[in-house]
C-alpha positions as CSV (number, residue, x, y, z in Angstrom):
1,M,-249.0,102.2,54.6
2,D,-247.9,98.7,54.8
3,L,-243.5,99.4,54.8
4,A,-243.5,96.1,53.8
5,N,-246.1,96.1,50.8
6,L,-244.0,99.7,49.3
7,N,-240.8,97.8,49.2
8,A,-241.9,94.3,47.4
9,F,-243.5,97.0,45.2
10,I,-240.5,99.0,44.5
11,A,-238.5,95.7,44.3
12,I,-240.7,94.6,41.2
13,A,-240.7,98.3,40.0
14,E,-237.2,98.1,40.1
15,T,-236.2,94.2,38.9
16,G,-239.2,93.5,36.7
17,S,-240.0,90.1,38.0
18,F,-241.7,88.7,41.1
19,S,-239.0,86.0,41.3
20,L,-236.5,89.1,41.5
21,A,-238.0,90.8,43.8
22,G,-238.6,87.8,46.0
23,E,-234.5,87.2,46.2
24,R,-233.9,90.7,47.0
25,L,-236.0,91.0,49.7
26,H,-235.0,87.4,50.9
27,L,-238.9,86.0,50.3
28,T,-240.8,83.4,48.1
29,Q,-242.6,84.9,44.9
30,P,-246.1,83.7,46.0
31,A,-245.2,86.5,49.7
32,V,-244.2,88.7,47.2
33,S,-247.6,88.3,45.0
34,K,-249.1,88.5,48.5
35,R,-247.6,91.6,49.3
36,L,-248.6,93.3,46.1
37,A,-252.0,92.4,45.9
38,A,-252.3,93.9,49.2
39,L,-251.1,97.5,48.5
40,E,-253.1,97.0,45.6
41,L,-256.2,96.6,47.5
42,Q,-255.7,99.2,50.1
43,L,-255.1,101.4,46.8
44,G,-258.1,100.8,44.9
45,V,-256.2,100.6,42.0
46,R,-253.7,97.7,39.2
47,L,-249.9,99.2,40.2
48,F,-248.6,96.8,37.4
49,D,-250.1,95.0,34.1
50,R,-249.2,91.4,33.7
51,L,-248.8,90.3,30.1
52,G,-247.4,86.8,30.2
53,R,-243.8,86.6,31.8
54,E,-243.8,90.1,31.6
55,I,-245.0,93.2,34.0
56,G,-245.1,96.7,33.7
57,L,-246.2,99.6,35.7
58,T,-249.2,100.5,35.2
59,E,-249.9,105.1,35.2
60,A,-251.1,104.9,39.1
61,G,-247.3,102.8,39.2
62,R,-245.5,105.0,37.5
63,A,-246.8,107.8,40.0
64,L,-246.8,105.9,43.4
65,L,-243.1,105.1,42.1
66,P,-241.5,108.4,43.3
67,R,-243.8,108.8,46.0
68,A,-242.9,105.2,47.6
69,Y,-239.2,106.2,46.8
70,Q,-240.1,109.9,48.9
71,I,-242.4,108.1,51.9
72,L,-239.5,105.4,52.7
73,S,-236.3,108.5,52.2
74,V,-238.3,110.6,54.5
75,L,-238.7,107.9,57.4
76,D,-235.4,106.5,56.9
77,D,-234.0,110.1,57.1
78,T,-236.3,110.5,60.7
79,R,-234.7,107.0,62.1
80,R,-230.9,108.2,61.1
81,A,-231.8,112.1,62.4
82,L,-232.7,110.1,66.0
83,T,-230.7,108.2,66.3
84,N,-227.8,110.5,65.4
85,L,-228.9,112.5,68.7
86,N,-226.7,109.9,71.1
87,G,-223.5,110.3,69.3
88,D,-223.2,106.2,69.4
89,V,-221.8,105.2,65.9
90,S,-223.4,102.3,66.1
91,G,-226.5,100.9,63.6
92,R,-226.2,99.3,60.1
93,L,-224.2,101.1,57.2
94,C,-225.5,100.6,53.7
95,L,-222.2,101.4,52.1
96,A,-221.7,100.4,47.9
97,T,-218.6,99.7,46.6
98,S,-217.8,98.4,42.9
99,H,-215.9,95.6,42.9
100,H,-212.6,96.8,42.1
101,I,-212.7,99.0,44.6
102,G,-213.3,96.9,47.1
103,L,-210.9,94.4,46.3
104,H,-208.0,96.6,45.7
105,R,-208.6,100.6,47.7
106,L,-211.3,99.3,50.5
107,P,-209.7,96.7,53.2
108,P,-207.7,98.6,54.8
109,L,-209.9,101.3,55.9
110,L,-212.8,98.6,56.4
111,R,-210.2,97.2,58.9
112,T,-209.7,100.5,60.9
113,F,-213.4,101.1,60.7
114,T,-214.5,97.8,61.7
115,R,-212.0,97.8,64.9
116,T,-212.5,101.6,65.8
117,H,-215.8,101.2,65.2
118,P,-217.3,97.7,66.6
119,E,-220.8,98.6,67.0
120,V,-221.8,99.2,63.2
121,T,-222.8,96.7,61.3
122,L,-221.7,96.6,57.6
123,D,-224.1,95.6,54.4
124,I,-221.2,96.4,51.9
125,R,-222.9,95.7,48.3
126,F,-220.6,94.6,45.5
127,L,-222.0,96.9,42.3
128,D,-221.4,98.4,39.0
129,S,-220.2,102.1,40.2
130,E,-223.8,103.2,37.4
131,V,-225.9,100.6,39.6
132,A,-224.0,102.0,42.9
133,Y,-225.2,105.9,41.7
134,E,-228.4,105.3,41.1
135,D,-228.6,103.9,45.1
136,V,-227.6,106.2,46.6
137,L,-229.1,108.8,44.7
138,H,-232.9,106.7,45.2
139,G,-231.7,106.1,48.9
140,R,-230.4,102.6,48.7
141,A,-227.1,103.2,50.0
142,E,-226.0,105.5,52.3
143,L,-222.8,106.3,50.5
144,A,-220.9,105.1,47.0
145,V,-216.9,103.9,46.4
146,I,-217.2,103.9,43.2
147,T,-215.5,105.1,39.5
148,L,-216.4,108.7,40.0
149,A,-218.6,109.9,36.9
150,P,-217.4,112.9,34.5
151,H,-219.5,115.1,36.5
152,T,-222.0,114.6,38.9
153,A,-225.7,116.9,39.1
154,P,-227.4,118.0,42.4
155,P,-228.7,116.6,44.6
156,V,-225.1,114.1,44.5
157,R,-222.3,115.2,45.7
158,A,-218.9,114.0,44.7
159,I,-215.7,113.1,46.6
160,R,-212.4,112.2,44.9
161,V,-210.3,110.3,47.0
162,W,-207.9,108.6,44.5
163,D,-206.7,109.5,41.1
164,D,-206.0,106.1,39.4
165,P,-203.9,106.3,36.5
166,L,-205.1,103.5,33.5
167,D,-202.7,102.1,31.0
168,F,-202.8,100.3,27.6
169,V,-201.7,96.5,28.3
170,V,-201.5,93.3,26.4
171,A,-199.8,89.8,27.5
172,P,-195.6,89.4,27.0
173,E,-195.8,88.0,23.6
174,H,-199.0,90.3,22.1
175,P,-197.5,91.6,18.8
176,L,-198.2,95.2,19.9
177,A,-195.3,94.3,23.3
178,Q,-193.2,93.4,20.6
179,M,-193.4,96.8,19.0
180,A,-190.7,99.7,19.7
181,E,-192.8,102.3,19.7
182,V,-196.9,101.8,19.3
183,T,-198.9,104.1,18.2
184,L,-203.0,105.1,19.0
185,S,-203.7,103.4,15.5
186,D,-201.4,100.3,15.9
187,I,-203.6,99.8,18.7
188,A,-206.6,100.1,17.1
189,A,-205.4,97.5,14.9
190,Y,-205.9,94.5,17.2
191,P,-209.0,92.9,19.1
192,A,-209.9,94.4,22.2
193,V,-211.7,93.0,25.7
194,F,-213.3,96.4,27.2
195,P,-215.7,97.1,30.3
196,G,-219.7,97.2,28.9
197,D,-220.2,100.6,26.9
198,N,-222.4,101.9,30.5
199,T,-219.5,102.3,32.4
200,F,-217.7,105.8,33.1
201,T,-214.2,103.6,32.3
202,H,-215.2,102.6,29.0
203,H,-216.0,106.4,27.9
204,I,-212.6,107.3,29.5
205,A,-210.5,105.0,26.7
206,Q,-213.2,105.8,23.9
207,R,-213.2,109.3,24.0
208,L,-209.6,109.5,23.3
209,F,-210.2,106.8,20.6
210,E,-212.7,109.3,19.2
211,R,-210.3,112.3,19.4
212,E,-208.0,111.2,17.1
213,E,-211.3,109.7,14.5
214,L,-209.7,105.9,15.5
215,K,-212.4,103.2,16.2
216,P,-211.3,100.8,19.0
217,N,-211.7,96.7,18.0
218,I,-213.7,95.5,20.3
219,S,-214.2,91.8,20.5
220,M,-215.6,91.6,23.9
221,S,-217.1,93.3,26.7
222,T,-217.1,92.8,31.0
223,N,-217.7,94.6,33.6
224,Y,-215.1,93.1,35.8
225,L,-211.8,94.1,35.8
226,E,-210.2,90.7,37.0
227,T,-211.5,88.9,34.2
228,I,-210.3,91.4,31.3
229,K,-207.0,91.0,32.9
230,M,-207.1,87.5,32.9
231,M,-208.2,88.0,29.2
232,V,-205.3,89.8,28.1
233,S,-202.6,87.9,30.3
234,I,-203.9,84.7,27.5
235,G,-202.8,87.1,24.8
236,I,-206.1,87.1,22.7
237,A,-207.1,91.2,23.3
238,W,-205.3,94.0,24.7
239,S,-207.7,96.6,27.2
240,V,-207.0,99.0,29.6
241,L,-206.6,98.5,33.1
242,P,-205.9,100.7,36.0
243,R,-201.8,101.0,36.9
244,T,-202.7,99.1,39.9
245,M,-203.4,95.4,38.8
246,L,-200.0,95.1,36.4
247,D,-198.0,92.8,37.1
248,D,-195.5,90.0,35.1
249,Q,-198.9,88.5,33.5
250,V,-199.5,91.9,31.5
251,V,-197.1,94.6,29.9
252,R,-197.8,98.3,30.0
253,L,-197.7,99.9,26.4
254,P,-196.5,102.9,26.1
255,V,-198.1,105.0,23.7
256,P,-196.4,108.7,23.3
257,G,-198.6,111.5,24.1
258,V,-201.2,109.6,26.0
259,S,-202.5,110.0,29.8
260,L,-205.4,108.4,30.6
261,E,-206.8,108.1,34.2
262,R,-209.8,108.0,36.4
263,Q,-210.9,109.2,40.0
264,L,-212.3,107.4,42.0
265,G,-213.9,108.4,45.8
266,Y,-217.4,108.6,47.1
267,I,-220.8,109.8,46.6
268,V,-223.6,111.2,48.8
269,H,-227.4,112.7,48.3
270,T,-226.9,115.9,49.9
271,E,-230.5,116.3,51.1
272,R,-230.7,113.0,53.2
273,T,-229.6,112.9,56.8
274,L,-226.5,110.8,57.0
275,S,-226.0,108.3,60.1
276,N,-223.5,108.9,62.5
277,A,-221.4,105.8,61.1
278,A,-221.1,107.0,57.6
279,R,-219.6,110.0,58.6
280,A,-217.3,108.0,60.1
281,F,-216.4,105.9,57.3
282,M,-216.5,109.4,55.1
283,T,-213.5,110.9,57.5
284,L,-211.9,108.2,57.0
285,L,-211.7,108.2,53.3
286,D,-211.1,112.6,53.4
287,S,-208.3,110.8,55.5
288,E,-206.7,109.4,52.5
289,Q,-203.8,112.0,50.6
290,G,-205.6,113.8,47.7
291,A,-209.5,113.4,49.4
292,C,-211.2,116.6,47.9
293,I,-214.4,117.7,47.0
294,L,-215.5,117.3,42.9
295,P,-217.7,120.9,41.1
296,S,-221.1,119.5,40.1
297,A,-222.2,120.0,36.7
298,T,-224.1,122.8,37.4
299,D,-220.8,124.9,38.6
300,N,-220.1,125.1,34.3
301,V,-217.3,123.1,34.7
302,A,-215.3,121.2,32.1
303,E,-215.4,117.2,32.7
304,A,-213.0,115.3,33.9
305,E,-212.9,111.7,32.1
């Protein structure tokens, strides 16, 4: 089975589009179609139903997809295991990270790593934390430095590196900033801009309001914290941001009895062989103060966020 054809099949299945699959693989759309046709001919089955501009996996395609992941995973695992034998820290390291961590936490670590291990080629992918989790789970990234989920399940292991306090923030001229004391009920009465409802950070804040039987007035959402900060700074909404992002453009709203925090760290797939480069980067992350392995969902631990 040709691996290039298999990669094309996976890219089409994940993106739901021949053109987007081509962008991911740096191929033209006809080239992607040709690879899929060759795979279908080899297997003797149709892998996608094409209904106008929409495509969907056939029963055969759904059966092949997990096996395709497994085939590529075994090959990558074998390649890394053989490369590791010489002890060199070299080759390609596929690292996924969120935009916020990539901007605010990783630069000094990446600078140290590239100077210490110049033979490593870094392939850094900036993704939402939830997408990066899936990339590690399916073997598209060796490790991901992200906002950690409330809990993880095997075969993914989470290692906390940083505690990341969160604050309610508004523009200095916002009505909430003029109050001597602010409650969650006061905050909920004004429009908010939040990360998307599929994000870990959204769920942390949402659960706080739910415990008080309140519903925040979320008028806008975006997953980019820098964009959220900009929208807060012009006075049209409040939000929740990491304390590391606060400056004179936004002010913190102290809310008595309320403390918000998320955990940042990295995740790996425990059933896959990690390259020497990945292990070296993990060692660098572990050297950060406070790094520790978090219990998995199977350890009967309450949610941390």
